[in-house]
C-alpha positions as CSV (number, residue, x, y, z in Angstrom):
1,X,80.7,99.9,75.2
2,X,82.4,97.4,77.5
3,X,81.0,94.5,75.4
4,X,82.8,95.9,72.4
5,X,86.0,96.8,74.4
6,X,86.3,93.4,75.9
7,X,87.2,92.0,72.5
8,X,90.4,94.0,72.9
9,X,91.1,93.1,76.5
10,X,89.8,96.5,77.8
11,X,87.1,97.4,80.2
12,X,85.8,100.8,81.5
13,X,84.6,100.9,85.1
14,X,83.4,104.5,85.4
15,X,84.3,108.1,85.6
16,X,86.5,107.6,88.7
17,X,88.5,105.0,86.8
18,X,89.0,107.2,83.8
19,X,90.2,110.0,86.0
20,X,92.7,107.6,87.5
21,X,94.0,106.6,84.0
22,X,94.6,110.2,83.2
23,X,97.0,110.6,86.1
24,X,100.1,109.0,84.5
25,X,102.4,109.7,87.5
26,X,100.3,107.3,89.7
27,X,100.4,104.3,87.2
28,X,103.5,102.7,88.8
29,X,102.8,99.4,90.5
30,X,103.2,99.9,94.2
31,X,104.4,96.3,94.8
32,X,107.0,96.6,92.0
33,X,108.2,99.9,93.7
34,X,108.6,98.1,97.0
35,X,110.5,95.3,95.4
36,X,112.8,97.9,93.8
37,X,113.3,99.9,97.0
38,X,114.5,96.9,98.9
39,X,116.8,95.8,96.1
40,X,119.1,93.0,97.2
41,X,118.1,93.5,100.9
42,X,116.3,90.6,102.4
43,X,112.8,91.0,103.7
44,X,112.2,89.0,106.8
45,X,108.8,90.1,108.2
46,X,105.7,91.5,106.7
47,X,102.5,92.4,108.5
48,X,99.5,92.5,106.2
49,X,96.8,94.4,108.2
50,X,93.4,94.1,106.6
51,X,94.4,91.0,104.6
52,X,90.7,90.4,103.4
53,X,90.9,87.2,101.4
54,X,94.7,86.9,101.1
55,X,95.5,88.2,97.6
56,X,98.1,90.8,98.9
57,X,99.6,88.2,101.3
58,X,100.1,85.9,98.3
59,X,101.7,88.7,96.2
60,X,104.1,89.4,99.0
61,X,104.9,85.7,99.3
62,X,105.9,85.7,95.6
63,X,107.9,89.0,95.7
64,X,109.7,88.2,99.0
65,X,110.0,84.5,99.3
66,X,112.2,84.6,102.4
67,X,109.7,86.7,104.3
68,X,107.3,85.4,107.1
69,X,104.1,87.1,106.5
70,X,101.3,87.7,109.1
71,X,97.9,88.3,107.5
72,X,95.4,89.8,109.9
73,X,91.7,89.9,109.0
74,X,88.8,90.5,111.5
75,X,85.7,89.4,109.5
76,X,85.2,85.7,109.8
77,X,84.0,84.8,106.3
78,X,86.9,86.7,104.7
79,X,89.3,85.2,107.3
80,X,88.0,81.7,106.3
81,X,88.7,82.4,102.6
82,X,92.1,83.9,103.5
83,X,93.0,80.8,105.4
84,X,92.0,78.6,102.5
85,X,93.8,80.7,100.0
86,X,97.1,80.6,101.8
87,X,96.9,77.1,103.3
88,X,99.7,75.9,100.8
89,X,102.0,78.9,101.6
90,X,103.8,78.1,104.9
91,X,105.2,81.6,105.0
92,X,101.8,83.0,105.6
93,X,100.2,83.0,109.0
94,X,96.5,84.0,109.1
95,X,95.3,85.8,112.2
96,X,91.6,86.5,113.0
97,X,91.9,90.0,114.7
98,X,91.1,93.6,114.2
99,X,94.4,95.7,114.4
100,X,93.8,98.9,116.5
101,X,95.1,100.9,119.4
102,X,93.6,98.7,122.2
103,X,93.7,95.2,123.3
104,X,90.0,94.6,123.8
105,X,86.8,93.5,122.2
106,X,85.7,96.0,119.5
107,X,82.7,96.4,117.2
108,X,83.2,95.6,113.5
109,X,80.9,97.3,111.0
110,X,80.0,94.8,108.4
111,X,79.1,96.7,105.1
112,X,77.5,95.9,101.8
113,X,80.9,95.4,100.3
114,X,83.0,93.3,102.6
115,X,86.3,94.7,101.7
116,X,85.1,98.1,103.2
117,X,84.4,96.5,106.7
118,X,86.1,97.9,109.7
119,X,85.8,99.6,113.1
120,X,84.6,103.0,112.0
121,X,81.0,103.6,111.1
122,X,80.4,104.7,107.5
123,X,79.7,108.3,106.5
124,X,77.8,109.7,103.6
125,X,80.5,111.7,101.8
126,X,78.5,112.5,98.6
127,X,80.5,110.1,96.4
128,X,79.6,107.0,94.4
129,X,81.2,104.6,97.0
130,X,78.7,105.6,99.7
131,X,76.4,102.8,98.7
132,X,79.1,100.2,99.1
133,X,80.1,101.3,102.7
134,X,76.4,101.2,104.0
135,X,76.5,99.1,107.1
136,X,74.3,96.1,107.2
137,X,75.2,94.6,110.7
138,X,77.8,94.7,113.4
139,X,79.7,92.0,115.3
140,X,82.2,91.9,118.1
141,X,85.7,91.0,117.2
142,X,89.0,90.8,119.1
143,X,91.1,93.9,118.9
144,X,94.9,93.8,119.1
145,X,97.7,96.2,118.9
146,X,100.7,95.7,116.6
147,X,102.9,95.8,119.7
148,X,101.0,92.9,121.2
149,X,100.9,91.0,118.0
150,X,104.6,91.4,117.7
151,X,105.2,90.2,121.3
152,X,102.9,87.2,120.9
153,X,104.8,86.1,117.8
154,X,108.3,87.0,118.8
155,X,108.8,89.8,116.4
156,X,111.6,92.4,117.1
157,X,111.0,94.3,113.9
158,X,108.9,94.6,110.8
159,X,110.3,95.2,107.4
160,X,107.0,96.0,105.7
161,X,103.7,97.1,107.4
162,X,100.8,97.0,104.9
163,X,97.5,98.6,106.1
164,X,94.1,98.6,104.3
165,X,91.6,99.1,107.1
166,X,89.1,101.8,106.0
167,X,90.3,104.7,108.0
168,X,91.6,102.7,111.0
169,X,95.2,103.1,110.0
170,X,96.1,106.0,112.4
171,X,94.8,104.0,115.4
172,X,96.8,101.0,114.2
173,X,99.9,103.1,114.1
174,X,99.2,104.4,117.6
175,X,99.2,100.8,118.8
176,X,102.8,100.3,117.8
177,X,104.7,102.9,119.7
178,X,107.3,100.2,120.6
179,X,107.8,98.6,117.3
180,X,107.2,101.7,115.0
181,X,110.8,102.8,114.9
182,X,111.9,99.4,113.7
183,X,109.6,99.4,110.6
184,X,111.4,100.0,107.3
185,X,108.4,100.6,104.9
186,X,104.8,101.3,105.4
187,X,102.4,100.7,102.5
188,X,99.0,102.1,103.5
189,X,95.6,103.3,102.1
190,X,95.0,107.0,102.7
191,X,91.9,109.1,102.4
192,X,91.4,112.6,101.3
193,X,87.7,112.8,102.3
194,X,85.8,111.4,105.3
195,X,84.3,108.3,104.0
196,X,84.0,106.9,107.6
197,X,83.1,108.9,110.8
198,X,85.9,110.2,112.8
199,X,88.3,109.0,110.0
200,X,91.8,110.6,109.8
201,X,92.9,112.5,106.7
202,X,95.9,111.7,104.8
203,X,97.5,114.7,106.5
204,X,97.0,113.3,109.9
205,X,98.8,110.1,109.0
206,X,101.6,112.0,107.3
207,X,102.1,114.2,110.2
208,X,102.1,111.4,112.7
209,X,104.7,109.4,110.8
210,X,106.9,112.4,110.3
211,X,107.1,112.7,114.0
212,X,108.8,109.3,114.0
213,X,111.2,110.1,111.1
214,X,109.2,108.7,108.2
215,X,109.4,110.2,104.8
216,X,106.6,110.0,102.1
217,X,108.0,108.1,99.2
218,X,105.1,108.6,96.8
219,X,101.4,108.1,96.3
220,X,99.8,105.3,94.1
221,X,96.6,104.0,92.7
222,X,94.4,107.1,93.2
223,X,90.6,107.1,93.0
224,X,88.7,110.1,92.0
225,X,85.0,111.1,92.3
226,X,84.5,113.7,89.5
227,X,87.4,116.0,90.0
228,X,87.9,115.2,93.6
229,X,90.7,112.9,94.8
230,X,89.1,110.7,97.5
231,X,91.6,108.0,98.3
232,X,94.7,106.1,97.2
233,X,97.7,104.4,98.6
234,X,101.0,105.7,100.0
235,X,104.4,104.4,100.7
236,X,106.4,105.8,103.6
237,X,110.0,104.8,104.4
238,X,111.2,104.8,107.9
239,X,114.4,106.4,109.4
240,X,116.2,103.1,109.3
241,X,115.5,102.4,105.5
242,X,118.7,102.5,103.6
């Protein structure tokens, strides 16, 4: 079927993808929404946590050309690719760390699909993605909190905090108690199942951020396994967002 559909620029990736297409409310582009939300306001600082190979950092550099972007990636092969991909973009600073709630050496789980790597061990959740998150090795990496990262780079505030760290988002937030009230917008992956062991649910992140005055703006890019919503992205706006 895909061989035929590609003639028309269309490709089907599975049942989960079809479920996603049916949810028209979620089809807005989350990056376009961020650009619209800021409007004419300048974005000065973006922290891209879980930058992988740098595609998101490059997108932010195009959307907000005046911003300084810190792209953080713990897995060395991905970090090397990230560094190569942004070497001609002076606004992007690659950092080889794992963002978490402690400033210490931590264990990175390296999985079959490298964009699923992070500090939490994978869990068999009974969905098609289980095979992708199977751990094949582990390695020690340098953990860092957002507060320490900000101090080392002289950051007094963050306009956009983007997180895609496979269930590590809540710990990352807990490592930014000093800077969290200054953040204007958080764009983060959220889970509705436990794909990783001891992984927080969307509700846990929502409640934590509500305690600091953040509001849920909307959900984007959902992924379904059968009829079950398993993960997606969320945008939260901070109390200082105008």
